[in-house]
C-alpha positions in Angstrom: 25.7 79.3 42.5 22.1 78.5 43.5 21.1 75.8 46.0 19.5 72.9 44.1 18.0 71.3 47.2 14.4 72.5 46.5 14.6 71.0 43.0 15.7 67.7 44.4 12.9 67.7 47.0 10.3 68.5 44.4 11.5 65.6 42.2 11.6 63.2 45.2 8.0 64.1 46.1 6.9 63.7 42.5 8.6 60.3 42.4 6.8 59.2 45.6 3.4 60.4 44.4 3.8 58.6 41.0 5.1 55.4 42.7 2.2 55.4 45.2 -0.3 56.0 42.4 1.1 53.2 40.3 1.0 50.7 43.3 -2.6 51.6 44.1 -3.6 51.6 40.5 -2.4 48.0 39.9 -2.9 46.6 43.4 -5.6 44.2 42.1 -3.6 42.7 39.3 -3.1 39.1 40.0 0.2 38.5 38.1 1.2 35.6 40.4 -2.2 34.1 40.7 -2.2 30.3 39.9 -3.2 29.4 36.4 -6.6 27.9 35.7 -6.4 24.2 35.6 -9.6 23.5 33.7 -12.3 25.6 32.1 -15.5 23.8 31.0 -19.1 24.7 30.0 -22.0 23.9 32.2 -25.1 22.1 30.8 -27.0 25.3 31.5 -24.9 27.1 29.0 -22.8 29.4 31.2 -19.0 29.2 31.6 -17.7 27.4 34.6 -14.3 28.2 36.1 -12.8 25.2 37.9 -9.7 25.4 40.0 -8.2 22.7 42.1 -6.8 23.9 45.4 -4.9 22.5 48.3 -6.6 22.4 51.7 -6.9 25.9 53.1 -5.7 27.8 50.0 -8.1 29.9 47.9 -6.5 31.2 44.7 -8.2 34.0 42.7 -10.0 33.5 39.5 -11.0 35.9 36.8 -14.0 35.9 34.4 -14.9 38.3 31.7 -12.8 40.9 30.0 -12.3 44.7 29.7 -13.7 44.7 26.2 -16.6 47.1 25.5 -19.9 45.8 27.0 -18.2 43.3 29.3 -17.1 43.3 32.9 -13.9 41.7 34.2 -14.7 40.1 37.6 -12.1 38.6 39.8 -13.0 36.7 43.0 -10.5 36.0 45.7 -11.7 34.0 48.7 -10.1 35.3 51.9 -11.3 32.5 54.2 -13.0 32.6 57.6 -13.5 35.1 60.3 -15.7 33.9 63.1 -18.5 32.0 61.2 -18.3 34.2 58.1 -16.6 33.3 54.9 -15.2 36.3 53.0 -14.7 36.7 49.3 -13.0 39.8 47.9 -14.1 41.0 44.5 -12.4 43.2 41.9 -14.5 44.5 39.0 -13.4 46.4 36.0 -15.4 47.7 33.1 -14.3 49.7 30.1 -17.5 51.4 29.2 -20.1 50.2 31.7 -21.0 51.8 35.1 -20.8 49.2 37.9 -23.3 51.0 40.1 -26.2 49.2 38.4 -25.0 45.8 39.5 -25.6 44.6 43.1 -23.6 41.5 43.9 -25.5 41.0 47.1 -28.6 40.1 44.9 -26.7 38.5 42.0 -24.4 36.1 43.9 -24.8 32.7 45.6 -22.3 30.5 47.4 -22.8 26.7 47.2 -21.1 24.3 49.6 -22.1 21.0 51.1 -25.4 21.1 49.2 -26.3 24.5 50.7 -27.0 27.6 48.7 -26.4 30.9 50.4 -26.8 34.6 49.4 -24.2 37.0 50.9 -25.0 38.3 54.3 -23.7 41.6 53.0 -21.7 42.9 50.1 -20.0 46.2 49.3 -21.7 48.1 46.4 -19.8 48.5 43.2 -19.3 52.1 41.8 -17.8 53.7 38.8 -15.8 51.7 36.2 -13.2 50.1 38.5 -14.0 48.9 42.0 -13.4 46.3 44.7 -15.1 45.2 47.8 -16.0 42.3 50.0 -18.8 39.8 50.1 -19.5 38.1 53.4 -21.4 34.7 53.7 -22.7 33.4 57.0 -21.8 29.7 57.0 -23.0 29.1 60.6 -20.9 27.1 62.9 -18.5 24.8 61.1 -16.6 22.4 63.3 -13.5 22.7 61.1 -13.3 25.7 58.7 -10.3 24.1 57.0 -12.7 21.5 55.7 -14.2 24.0 53.2 -12.2 23.0 50.2 -15.0 22.5 47.7 -17.3 25.3 47.0 -18.6 27.5 44.2 -19.6 31.1 43.8 -22.2 31.9 41.1 -22.8 35.4 39.8 -25.8 36.0 37.6 -26.8 39.0 35.5 -23.5 40.5 34.4 -23.3 41.4 30.7 -21.9 39.1 28.0 -21.9 36.1 30.4 -25.3 35.8 32.1 -24.1 33.1 34.5 -20.5 33.0 35.8 -19.6 30.0 38.0 -16.4 30.0 40.0 -15.6 26.6 41.5 -12.8 25.7 43.9 -12.1 22.1 44.7 
């Protein structure tokens, strides 16, 4: 009778590879993200995503779809590190190449009547990508006081102006 140990090892390795791939493939899915409380239209004509948050919490919000000609964009504020405010993005497109869109040029953060461009932003590539935008807010006496802010992205297909508001 032959030893079946090599067969079991191969199946175990295959299982680990498939499990790892599945986890990394779906790591950006926000199944447990809070539901949108309100969705309104701005007077300028673009969609406005409004979420109400508790002090110090920054839930994710998604705009757009994976339909042809559109880009699904998820923004997930991560909070402060030193004087920088970080916002993670996840972008997915069915038939568009993300390389042509530069979030550093297309994005603004508005808070306390200030309008800021990102200090830096990772470049998007391919059809599915994620990265980080960093905004320099200067010295805030209390970073926890940033509970009302919005991030606006202009120039993505289907929705020229996407406004994500947390308050």
